[in-house]
N, C-alpha and C positions, 0 to 999 in steps of 0.2 A: 616303466617310466615314460616311454613314448606314448602309451595309451593315456596316462594321466595328463601329459602335456596336451595331447589332442583333445581330451575332454575339456580342459581348461580353455583352450583356444575356441572351442565350439561355444562354450558359455559366454565368452567375451563377445563373440560375433552375434549371439542372440540378443544380448543387452544393447549392443550397438545398433542393431536393426530396430529394436523397440524404441530406442531414443530417436532414431531418424524418422519414426512414424509420427512424431509430434510436429507436423508442419503447420505454420501459421496460416490463418485464413486470408482471403484476398482483402485488401483495404477497401473501406467504404468510401463512396463519393461524398458522403456527408461529412463536413468539416468537424462536426461535433461528436463523431463516433470515436470510441476509444477501445483499447484492448480489453477483453473480458477479464475481470478480476478473478482470482482463485476464490472459490466459495464452496460452502457445504451444500447439502440438499436444500431444495426449495421449501419455504414455509407456505403451505397451502391450507385453505380452510377445510374444516371437517364436513361442511355441507357438500353433498354430492350434486354437482350441477354439470350439465353437458349441453353443448350447442355448437352449431356451425354458423359463424358470423363473418360478414364482409365489412371491412373497415376502410373508409375513405380518408386519405391522408392529404398529400399535396404533390408537388412535382417530384420527379425521381431524384433530383439533386438537392432537395430541400430538407430541412430539419424535421418537418412533419412526417415525411416518408421514412427518413433515416431512423428517427427515434421510434416512430409508430411501428415500423416493421420489426424493429429489434424487440420491443416489449411484447408485440403480438406473438412472435415466435417463442419467446420465453413462456408466456402464459399457455400457449398451445402445447408446448413440450412438457408442462408440469401439471396441467389440470385437464379436465374433460371438456373445457371450452376451447374450441379450435377457431382461431382468428386469422383471416387472410387479409393482410394489408394491401391495398391497391392505390395506385397513383390517382390523383384527381385534380380538379381546378381550384381546390382550396376551400376556404370556409363557407362561402355562399353555396357552392356546389354540394358540399358535404351535408349542409343543413337540408337542402332541397331533396337530396337522395334519401336521407334518413326519414324525413317527413313523408316522403312518397313511398316508403317501405321497399326501396330498392337497395338500401344498405342498412345495416343494423347499428353500426358505430361510425363516428366521424371525429376528426380533429377540427376545431374552430377557434377563432379569436373571440374573446369574451364580449367585445363591442359588437361584432357582427351577429352573435347569437342574441344579443339584446335587441338589435334592429329587427331580427326575424320574429322574436317572441312578441314584440310590441307593434310590428307592422310599420316600421319607419325606414327611411332612406333606401336601402337596397330592396326592401320588401313592401313595395306599393304597386298598385295596378296602373294601367295606362293613363288613368285620369288623376293619378297622384293620391288615390285613396288608400288607406291602410290595407295591406294584404298579409296579415300575420301568419306565420307558420308555427304551430305549437305541438306538433307531433313528435317532440323529442324532449329529453330530460338530461340533466347534468349527471355525469358520473364522477368527475373530479377535475379540478384545476391542477395543471402539472408544472408549468414553469412560466416565466414572464418574458414578454416580447417588448422591447423598448422602442419608443419613438425617438429615432436618431435623425437629427438634422445635420447633414454633412456638408462641409464646404472646404475649399482650398484657399479661401480669401480670409486672411486674419482680421480684416476690418469688419467682417460680419460677426458681431458679438452678441446680438440679441435677435429675437424673432422680429422685432420692430424694424431691424436693419434689412429685412427681406423686401420691404416695400420698393417697388420699381425694379426688382431684380428678376432674372430668369431662374425659376425654381421648379424642379421636378416634384410633382405632388402625387405621384403614383398613376397607375392606369385609371382613366376616367371611370368613376363608379365603383372602384375597388375599395377594400377596407382601408388601405393606405391613404387613398384620396380623402376619405372622410376623417381619418386621423389628422391629416394636414389641415383640412377645413376647420376642425375643432381647435387646433393649436393656433392657427392664424386668427380665428374668431376671438379667442381669449385675449388677443392683443389688439382687437379692434380692426383687424384686417380682413378683407374678403378676397376671393379669387381674382376680382377685378383690380385689386391693389398691387398685384404682382404680375409678372409675365409668366403665366403657368405653362409648364411642359408636362405631358402625360406619358411617363415612361415607367417601365419596371426597374427592378434593382440593377440588373446588369447594364441596361442601357443608360441608366442615370449615372452610374460610375464612369462609363465610357465617355459620356457627355461632360462630366466634371473634368476628366483627364484631358479632354480635347478643348476645354475652355468654352464649350457651347452653353453651359449653364453656370449659375453662380452657387447654387446650393441644391440639395436633394433631401427629401423626406424618405427615410428607409425604416420600415417597422419590422424588426426581427430580433431574435435573441442575440445579444452581444456576447462575445465577438462575432460579427457577421463577416463571412468570407469575403464578400465583395469589397467591404471597407478595409479589411485587413490587406487585401491585395493592392488597393489604392494607396494605402499607407506605406507600402514597401518602397515606393518611388516618389512619394509626395509628402509634404507636410500637411497632415489632415487636421481639421478643426471640427469639433462638435459644438453646436450652438446650444447653450443652456437656457432653460426656462427659470425665471425667478420664482421664489416661493409664493408671492402674492398671486401670480397668474396660475401657478400649479394648483393652489387652493381653490381658485375660482373655477378652474377647469374640472376638478374632481367634484365640486359641488354641483355643477350643471350636468356632468356626465360621470356618474359614480362608478362606471366600469373601468376608469383609469385609477392608477396608483402612482404615488411619487416614487422615483427611482433615481439612484446615483450610479453613473457609469464611471468606474475608476479610471484615472489617467493612464494606468498601466495597461488597460485593455488594448488601446491603439497607439500608445506612446505619445499621447497629447500632453500639453503643458499643464493642464489642470483637470480635475474631475468635472464631469458634466451632470447637471441636475436636469431631469426630464420626467416624463411620465411613461407608464408602461401599461400594457393590457395583458391578460392571461391567455395562455394556450390551454384550451379546455377539451377534455374528452367527453363527448355526448353519446347517448344511446337512444334508440327508438323508444317511444313512450310505452310500448307493450313489451319491452325487454323483460324477461323473467327476472324478478328481484334476486333469486338465488344465483343466476348467471351474473348479474351486475355485481353482487356481493363478491363472487369468486374473482372477477376481474379486478375490482378495486383492492380487495384484500391481498391478492397475489402481487399486484403491482407495487403497493406501498410496503408490504412486509418484506419484499425482496429487492428494493431499489438498489441496494449495495451489490446485488448479483447481476444486474442488468447492464450489459456492456455498451453503454452509451453515456456520454458526458452529461446530457440533460437529466439523466436519472439521479445524479448527485444533487441536483437543484430541487428535487421534490421534497415536500414535507407534508405531513398529515394536516397541519394547521392551514397551510396554503391550499391544500386539496379541498378543504371545506369552506373556502372563502367566497364562493359564488353566491350572490343573493338575487340576481336578476331572473334566473330560470330555475324552477324547482329541481331537486335531485330525485333520481330513481330511488324507490324505497329500499332496495338492496344496498345501494351506495350509502344511503343515509344510515342504515343499520351499522355498517362498518365504522363510519365516522362517529356515531354515537358510542360505540364500544371504545373508541379512542378518546372520548370526552368532548366531542364537538357536535353540536346540534346544527343541522342544516335544514333549509326549507324543503318541504315536499308538497306535491299537488294535493 
């Protein structure tokens, strides 16, 4: 009997130790990260493709790096394509690195890649002449980044109300800066019609809290951590764009899309109507089509298995929505199989 009891006790201890082995991972610094869902084996393509790729994302605390490193690890663990996600200066830097053959993949804003491909704004020479970069192609649009105009002043109800106000419009020459210029321009305003302040997200929120500025342009996926933190101790207001001006902006700059931010996102009194751009995965122009196919197939066929909140926002239809820069042939093959035709070079 004692032997039987000892054996039973040993079995209990074995199971207990096995259970204790399931320790949770360290939390991500990215606010959009989420716990990995339970899922079955990965759905991977039959095509045998292998490669070692470097992937430029963004800052270490941003969504580009958080989401990018998560799905890069997933693809690396389940296919022959090994992707190393690295931090970077963001969209412009990533395009320059991919175009210069220093990286093979990059995360970019759809508007910035339009500037690059057509040689406008951020991509001109010292004399202001077009200096296009075209050594890259689209792999997929992944999620939307909203143009958010944030204020603590309830009297600022329209973009027109920003005239004469102190407004942060992003770091000079940044993607956010040009988004702000576009939106102001749609309402007949220029940089000279406001008191412009050139700050990044974190500094803009700090200046709002300290009463140094009246409003700030923040372009990022909502909910944005800096705005969430601001809303914990302040009544936050988002300035809406009306439909007439949204339509005019999209007509002149087709990389924008209409978007509504629900009032539940930040606890505002009403929904906010605005515009958004796309967060896009690009690849080098000479990226093997079979490798591109493997990346896009694995990413979209397993979005429910990728442990990041942005994965739940992905859809094949949205992935195929880019028109300004041609798709890699391998990516186009995947979308064609799903019933969506995309432009190729």
